[in-house]
N, CA, C and O of each residue as an XYZ file, in Angstrom:
568
protein
N       1.123     -1.226      0.036
C      -0.074      0.470     -0.231
C       1.331      1.337      0.598
O       2.107      1.131      1.531
N       0.952      2.741     -0.764
C       1.273      3.630     -0.607
C       0.432      4.801     -0.388
O      -0.637      5.141     -0.894
N       1.304      5.416      0.633
C       0.993      5.997      1.450
C       1.713      7.716      1.638
O       2.897      8.052      1.616
N       0.310      8.664      1.843
C       0.588     10.046      0.860
C       2.167     10.325      2.158
O       1.914     10.706      3.300
N       3.671     10.060      1.709
C       4.414     10.860      2.684
C       4.407     11.362      3.589
O       3.302     11.284      4.127
N       5.010     11.825      4.051
C       5.079     11.435      5.292
C       6.413     12.294      6.031
O       7.019     11.428      6.662
N       7.206     13.795      6.237
C       8.352     13.029      6.753
C       8.562     13.739      8.237
O       8.940     14.906      8.147
N       8.429     13.370      9.235
C       8.766     13.828     11.025
C      10.427     15.002     10.735
O      10.951     14.753      9.649
N      10.790     15.552     11.143
C      11.653     16.814     11.591
C      12.274     16.607     12.552
O      12.105     17.564     13.308
N      12.873     15.940     12.949
C      13.663     15.444     14.511
C      15.042     16.157     14.594
O      16.110     15.659     14.238
N      14.796     17.815     15.295
C      15.400     18.438     15.530
C      15.108     19.672     16.490
O      14.144     20.437     16.501
N      16.469     19.618     17.455
C      16.077     20.563     18.330
C      15.812     22.208     17.972
O      14.834     22.899     18.257
N      17.297     22.640     17.098
C      17.004     23.514     16.835
C      16.349     24.703     15.896
O      16.465     25.144     14.753
N      15.807     24.875     16.752
C      14.244     26.199     16.030
C      14.672     26.542     14.930
O      13.776     26.400     14.098
N      15.784     27.006     14.399
C      16.467     28.436     13.576
C      16.993     26.809     12.671
O      16.478     27.025     11.574
N      17.590     25.603     12.563
C      17.793     24.928     11.775
C      16.928     23.523     11.684
O      17.504     22.569     11.162
N      14.672     23.219     12.482
C      14.287     23.539     11.873
C      13.326     24.401     11.149
O      12.492     23.923     10.380
N      13.444     25.771     11.408
C      12.815     26.902     10.607
C      13.248     26.945      8.995
O      12.527     26.969      7.998
N      14.411     26.945      9.096
C      15.972     26.988      7.510
C      15.084     25.825      6.861
O      14.093     26.055      6.168
N      15.622     24.391      7.208
C      15.600     23.130      6.785
C      13.999     23.421      5.854
O      14.167     23.086      4.682
N      12.943     23.806      6.046
C      11.137     24.333      5.943
C      11.036     25.042      4.842
O      10.180     25.079      3.958
N      12.732     25.999      5.134
C      12.761     26.799      3.817
C      13.115     26.539      2.747
O      12.492     26.839      1.729
N      14.123     25.967      2.783
C      15.137     25.497      1.407
C      13.334     24.026      1.500
O      12.809     24.030      0.386
N      12.651     23.146      2.386
C      11.679     22.908      0.911
C      10.991     23.915      0.860
O       9.806     23.694      0.607
N      11.273     24.942      1.003
C       9.769     24.946      0.675
C      10.396     25.745     -0.915
O       9.901     25.729     -2.042
N      11.270     26.195     -0.557
C      12.327     27.397     -1.750
C      12.434     26.028     -2.835
O      11.992     26.409     -3.919
N      12.721     25.067     -2.887
C      12.095     23.837     -3.842
C      12.079     23.303     -4.894
O      12.787     22.902     -5.818
N       9.955     23.486     -4.132
C       8.646     23.302     -4.847
C       8.342     22.495     -4.095
O       7.310     22.010     -4.559
N       8.753     21.653     -2.523
C       8.361     20.612     -1.923
C       7.442     20.830     -0.771
O       7.923     21.125      0.323
N       5.820     20.674     -0.977
C       5.233     20.419     -0.593
C       4.445     19.093      0.515
O       3.292     18.949      0.924
N       5.795     18.249      0.717
C       5.669     17.369      1.489
C       5.037     17.352      2.626
O       5.687     18.229      3.195
N       3.914     16.868      3.728
C       3.784     17.411      4.759
C       4.626     16.995      5.791
O       5.089     15.870      5.978
N       4.765     17.923      6.383
C       6.001     17.588      7.234
C       5.292     17.644      9.301
O       4.389     18.275      9.851
N       6.136     16.808      9.701
C       5.347     16.715     11.370
C       7.037     17.581     11.666
O       7.937     17.755     10.845
N       6.967     18.125     13.631
C       8.401     18.631     13.895
C       8.124     17.252     15.421
O       7.082     17.076     16.051
N       9.398     16.552     15.583
C      10.157     16.658     16.578
C      11.131     17.257     17.001
O      12.023     17.713     16.285
N      11.052     17.367     18.861
C      12.185     19.122     18.867
C      13.515     18.456     20.344
O      14.424     19.005     20.967
N      12.826     16.833     20.334
C      13.761     15.163     21.230
C      13.442     14.586     20.774
O      12.379     14.722     20.169
N      14.056     13.694     20.762
C      14.523     12.782     20.879
C      13.362     11.381     21.450
O      12.858     10.486     20.772
N      13.234     11.670     22.942
C      11.889     11.375     23.188
C      10.801     11.772     22.524
O      10.223     10.741     22.181
N      10.032     12.986     22.047
C       8.884     13.362     21.007
C       9.223     12.628     19.940
O       8.300     12.918     19.179
N       9.949     11.831     19.319
C      10.250     11.523     17.936
C      10.356     10.156     18.512
O       9.340      9.686     17.998
N      10.919      9.059     19.298
C      10.111      8.246     19.578
C       8.573      8.195     20.252
O       8.245      7.009     20.225
N       7.531      8.972     20.827
C       6.352      8.949     21.128
C       5.384      9.611     19.706
O       4.180      9.864     19.734
N       6.130      9.748     18.767
C       5.344     10.515     17.820
C       5.662      9.365     16.568
O       5.493      9.590     15.369
N       6.087      8.273     17.072
C       6.854      7.007     16.294
C       6.371      6.081     16.869
O       6.493      4.924     16.468
N       5.486      6.543     18.324
C       4.851      4.241     18.152
C       3.681      5.366     18.593
O       2.897      4.533     19.047
N       2.960      6.697     18.801
C       1.108      7.338     18.426
C       1.517      7.329     19.959
O       0.330      7.528     20.216
N       1.991      7.290     20.970
C       1.909      7.338     22.013
C       1.757      8.931     22.244
O       2.206      9.873     21.589
N       0.666      8.877     23.846
C       0.854     10.291     24.877
C      -0.060     11.090     23.316
O      -0.704     10.565     22.408
N       0.319     12.630     23.630
C      -0.312     13.807     23.375
C      -0.785     13.249     20.919
O      -1.460     13.851     20.084
N       0.025     11.954     20.834
C       0.345     11.614     19.314
C      -0.660     10.953     18.854
O      -1.244     11.180     17.795
N      -0.983      9.805     19.916
C      -2.271      8.508     20.010
C      -2.824      9.300     18.667
O      -2.497      8.675     17.659
N      -3.419     10.259     18.434
C      -5.442     10.087     17.264
C      -4.056     10.690     15.530
O      -3.616     11.674     14.935
N      -4.017      9.249     15.564
C      -3.061      9.229     14.125
C      -4.423      9.840     12.742
O      -4.303      9.404     11.597
N      -5.170     10.470     12.962
C      -6.026     11.445     12.106
C      -4.715     12.567     12.039
O      -4.063     13.068     11.123
N      -4.710     12.721     14.314
C      -4.297     15.173     13.575
C      -2.382     14.439     13.495
O      -1.631     15.076     12.756
N      -1.879     13.420     14.106
C      -0.612     13.111     13.939
C      -0.175     11.653     13.011
O       0.414     10.663     13.444
N      -0.583     11.855     11.875
C      -0.794     10.792     10.880
C       0.622      9.784     10.894
O       1.574     10.562     10.953
N       1.161      8.255     10.861
C       2.318      7.760     10.524
C       3.596      8.598      9.332
O       3.351      9.273      8.333
N       4.504      8.344      9.733
C       5.148      8.899      9.349
C       5.850      8.402      8.654
O       6.480      7.616      9.362
N       6.444      8.271      6.936
C       7.325      7.645      6.177
C       8.464      7.573      5.698
O       8.975      6.883      4.815
N       8.898      8.544      6.529
C      10.314      9.287      6.657
C      10.879      9.677      7.622
O      10.106     10.366      8.288
N      12.579      9.541      8.397
C      12.238     10.650      9.681
C      13.788     11.123      9.538
O      14.818     10.607      9.105
N      13.480     12.190     10.040
C      15.257     13.256      8.657
C      15.465     13.711     10.688
O      14.810     14.483     11.388
N      16.534     12.903     10.991
C      17.180     13.041     11.512
C      18.246     13.298     12.087
O      19.244     13.034     11.416
N      18.569     14.071     13.925
C      19.397     15.124     13.628
C      20.255     14.183     14.813
O      19.423     13.330     15.122
N      21.548     13.912     15.651
C      21.889     13.335     15.777
C      22.248     13.561     17.160
O      22.003     12.740     18.045
N      22.849     14.707     17.359
C      22.419     15.183     18.706
C      21.200     16.067     19.426
O      21.165     17.281     19.225
N      20.331     15.505     20.161
C      19.098     15.725     19.711
C      19.744     14.784     22.232
O      20.617     14.153     22.827
N      18.034     15.693     22.500
C      18.059     15.804     24.141
C      17.502     15.061     24.156
O      16.979     14.686     23.106
N      17.262     14.353     25.437
C      16.633     13.185     25.928
C      17.041     11.702     25.165
O      16.991     10.733     25.923
N      17.229     11.570     24.493
C      17.381     10.845     23.736
C      18.630     11.297     22.570
O      18.648     12.468     22.189
N      19.709     10.260     22.010
C      20.352     10.904     21.011
C      20.425     10.129     19.392
O      21.079      9.091     19.291
N      19.791     10.645     18.298
C      19.469     10.207     17.311
C      20.304      8.547     16.617
O      20.036      7.859     15.632
N      21.369      8.426     17.704
C      21.477      6.520     16.898
C      20.785      5.903     17.807
O      20.437      4.758     17.520
N      20.212      6.691     19.718
C      19.099      5.579     20.437
C      17.433      4.994     19.853
O      16.608      4.090     19.985
N      17.912      7.132     18.669
C      16.399      6.480     18.223
C      16.350      5.871     16.908
O      15.314      5.387     16.454
N      17.659      5.891     16.180
C      17.985      4.710     15.202
C      17.775      3.784     15.371
O      17.328      2.996     14.538
N      18.138      3.457     17.018
C      18.698      1.808     17.045
C      17.249      1.450     17.948
O      17.276      0.298     18.381
N      15.995      2.226     18.309
C      14.498      2.302     18.163
C      13.236      1.647     17.240
O      12.271      0.899     17.394
N      13.975      2.527     16.053
C      13.476      2.099     14.520
C      13.764      0.854     14.352
O      12.977      0.076     13.813
N      14.979      0.496     14.813
C      15.000     -0.822     13.987
C      14.885     -1.863     14.404
O      14.946     -2.922     13.779
N      14.636     -1.640     15.925
C      14.860     -3.079     16.622
C      13.133     -3.007     16.727
O      12.403     -3.780     16.107
N      12.579     -1.778     17.760
C      11.359     -1.703     18.163
C       9.729     -0.820     16.973
O       8.516     -0.628     17.062
N      10.860     -0.586     16.027
C       9.703      0.395     15.752
C       7.857     -1.153     14.764
O       8.151     -2.337     14.604
N       7.078     -0.881     14.553
C       6.368     -2.358     13.998
C       6.514     -1.662     12.591
O       5.332     -1.668     12.246
N       7.114     -1.142     11.687
C       7.968     -0.977     10.596
C       9.760     -0.439     10.790
O      10.115      0.709     11.054
N      10.772     -1.769     10.545
C      12.427     -1.609     10.163
C      12.619     -0.778      9.737
O      13.209      0.227     10.131
N      12.050     -1.087      8.633
C      12.554     -0.438      7.864
C      12.036      1.044      7.178
O      12.028      1.178      5.954
N      11.620      2.102      8.065
C      11.252      3.068      7.963
C      12.634      3.659      7.886
O      13.653      3.663      8.577
N      12.074      4.335      6.336
C      13.453      5.105      6.035
C      14.332      6.693      6.838
O      14.097      7.859      6.523
N      15.170      6.289      7.724
C      15.337      6.920      8.680
C      16.930      8.109      7.838
O      17.802      7.261      7.645
N      17.616      9.751      7.273
C      18.532      9.974      6.962
C      18.457     11.092      7.805
O      17.548     11.861      8.119
N      19.944     10.961      8.165
C      20.409     12.045      9.927
C      21.311     12.832      8.518
O      22.153     12.556      7.663
N      20.098     14.438      9.195
C      20.876     15.205      8.928
C      22.005     16.446      9.681
O      21.944     17.664      9.516
N      23.025     15.655     10.546
C      23.257     16.559     10.863
C      24.940     17.316     11.372
O      26.009     16.784     11.070
N      24.840     18.436     12.061
C      26.482     19.045     12.482
C      27.643     17.749     11.595
O      28.530     17.852     10.747
N      27.094     16.729     12.267
C      28.567     15.646     13.206
C      29.364     14.786     11.080
O      28.905     13.900     10.360
N      30.205     15.401     10.980
C      30.655     14.932      9.867
C      32.126     14.270     10.105
O      32.968     14.362      9.212
N      32.456     13.506     11.498
C      33.175     12.246     12.742
C      32.809     11.501     11.777
O      31.697     11.747     11.310
N      33.513     10.505     11.244
C      33.863      9.716     10.424
C      33.000      8.622     11.499
O      31.849      8.327     11.177
N      33.629      8.000     12.856
C      32.586      7.489     13.409
C      31.718      7.683     13.706
O      31.255      6.620     14.121
N      30.877      8.608     13.832
C      29.028      8.817     12.867
C      28.805      8.570     12.328
O      27.654      8.142     12.252
N      30.158      8.542     10.722
C      29.209      8.573      9.861
C      28.791      6.772      9.933
O      27.642      6.542      9.554
N      29.448      5.783     10.287
C      30.277      4.775     10.363
C      29.592      3.751     11.057
O      29.477      2.616     10.593
N      29.026      4.182     12.397
C      28.735      3.830     13.318
C      26.796      3.654     12.810
O      26.071      2.688     13.050
N      26.374      5.125     11.979
C      25.322      4.805     11.671
C      25.197      4.525     10.945
O      23.996      4.284     10.819
N      25.786      4.285     10.009
C      25.426      2.835      8.679
C      25.516      1.944      9.633
O      24.417      1.486      9.949
N      26.275      1.588     10.124
C      26.104      0.207     10.158
C      24.860     -0.018     11.429
O      24.334     -1.048     11.849
N      24.729      1.000     11.695
C      23.479      0.810     11.866
C      21.679      0.069     10.759
O      21.024     -0.953     10.966
N      21.610      0.475     10.365
C      21.000      0.476      9.127
C      20.333      2.199      8.312
O      19.537      2.398      7.394
N      21.091      3.092      9.152
C      20.845      4.690      8.049
C      20.457      4.262      6.995
O      20.744      3.144      6.566
N      19.473      5.412      6.202
C      19.583      4.650      4.342
C      20.472      6.088      4.460
O      20.610      6.311      3.257
N      21.072      7.058      5.054
C      21.502      8.655      4.127
C      21.774      9.660      5.046
O      20.927     10.536      5.220
N      22.726      9.673      5.605
C      23.749     11.336      6.053
C      24.058     12.006      5.082
O      24.619     11.915      3.990
N      23.655     12.574      5.607
C      24.334     14.686      5.227
C      24.731     15.667      6.354
O      24.111     16.037      7.351
N      25.569     15.876      6.031
C      25.921     17.054      7.127
C      26.088     18.531      6.899
O      26.766     19.199      6.118
N      25.206     18.811      7.883
C      24.425     19.705      7.826
C      25.620     21.417      7.441
O      26.452     21.992      8.143
N      25.162     21.651      6.185
C      25.926     22.401      5.550
C      25.600     24.091      6.355
O      25.057     24.341      7.431
N      26.296     25.180      5.127
C      26.696     25.988      6.875
C      26.561     27.322      5.629
O      27.151     28.252      6.179
N      26.267     27.625      4.803
C      24.893     27.945      4.169
C      23.655     27.971      3.831
O      23.324     26.944      4.424
N      22.839     28.281      3.413
C      21.559     28.209      2.908
C      21.291     27.747      1.113
O      20.223     27.505      0.550
N      22.541     27.748      0.612
C      22.624     27.596     -0.802
C      22.623     26.418     -0.167
O      21.635     25.709      0.022
N      24.077     26.137      0.270
C      24.042     24.668      0.434
C      22.848     24.051      0.697
O      22.156     23.195      0.146
N      22.786     24.803      1.813
C      20.864     23.260      2.275
C      19.799     23.109      1.179
O      18.921     22.246      1.201
N      19.967     24.051      0.200
C      19.245     24.107     -0.977
C      19.579     22.626     -1.348
O      18.634     21.837     -1.353
N      20.709     22.214     -1.630
C      21.344     20.983     -2.518
C      21.047     19.987     -1.860
O      20.439     19.057     -2.388
N      21.364     19.972     -0.730
C      21.285     18.767      0.199
C      19.106     19.052      0.054
O      18.776     18.095     -0.647
N      18.171     19.626      0.299
C      17.092     19.529      1.299
C      16.565     19.063     -0.554
O      15.479     18.507     -0.716
N      17.449     19.371     -1.742
C      17.339     19.031     -2.930
C      16.755     17.371     -3.590
O      15.648     16.885     -3.819
N      18.031     16.948     -3.702
C      18.554     16.202     -3.083
C      18.275     14.892     -2.261
O      18.681     13.808     -2.682
N      17.277     15.053     -0.579
C      16.598     14.182      0.336
C      15.242     14.136     -0.714
O      15.743     13.380     -1.547
N      14.432     14.303     -1.031
C      12.892     14.989     -1.600
C      13.145     14.231     -3.402
O      12.237     13.706     -4.046
N      14.623     14.388     -3.886
C      14.799     13.501     -5.086
C      14.272     11.551     -4.957
O      13.547     10.640     -5.358
N      15.757     12.159     -3.729
C      16.411     10.196     -3.212
C      15.185      9.615     -3.146
O      14.847      8.584     -3.728
N      14.690     10.123     -2.607
C      12.908      9.952     -1.824
C      11.376     10.179     -2.000
O      10.256     10.189     -1.491
N      11.862     10.286     -2.681
C      10.487     11.023     -3.803
C       9.068     11.917     -3.312
O       7.884     11.705     -3.575
N       9.905     13.311     -2.250
C       8.616     13.110     -1.826
C       7.851     14.216     -2.518
O       6.974     14.813     -1.894
N       8.075     14.459     -3.516
C       7.840     15.651     -4.692
C       7.532     17.245     -4.511
O       7.100     18.001     -3.641
N       8.067     17.311     -6.002
C       8.667     18.500     -5.865
C       7.437     19.100     -6.473
O       7.764     19.088     -7.660
N       5.930     19.748     -6.424
C       5.394     20.939     -6.775
C       5.991     21.356     -8.623
O       5.630     22.399     -9.168
């Protein structure tokens, strides 16, 4: 069954969330987007717990865009939870983080991350990253 794409953006920085949403809009991507501001909120959203139990108001995510450095649960903890406990362990997980540390890349690849991007320093480069993500995961451009 093909579901309408829905991207869960897991990012604690309000600025980073703002700029990524702006980049999506600028490239013409209209994929529905939900946000989680920390690791525990992401797990709650993905599992439909607490305030996210209403799946009409909070539809299931088809893709997760995940920072690594998060409060309450790290990005690697969320990735591990998705791969071992989520009802859809093959849920696409895309890392977008400031870390270009080789060990972070290696560890997340071994854990089954689908894509890994380093947050660029400029908005113009962020546009390119956003376009690459949208095109790679067929999230739809208008």
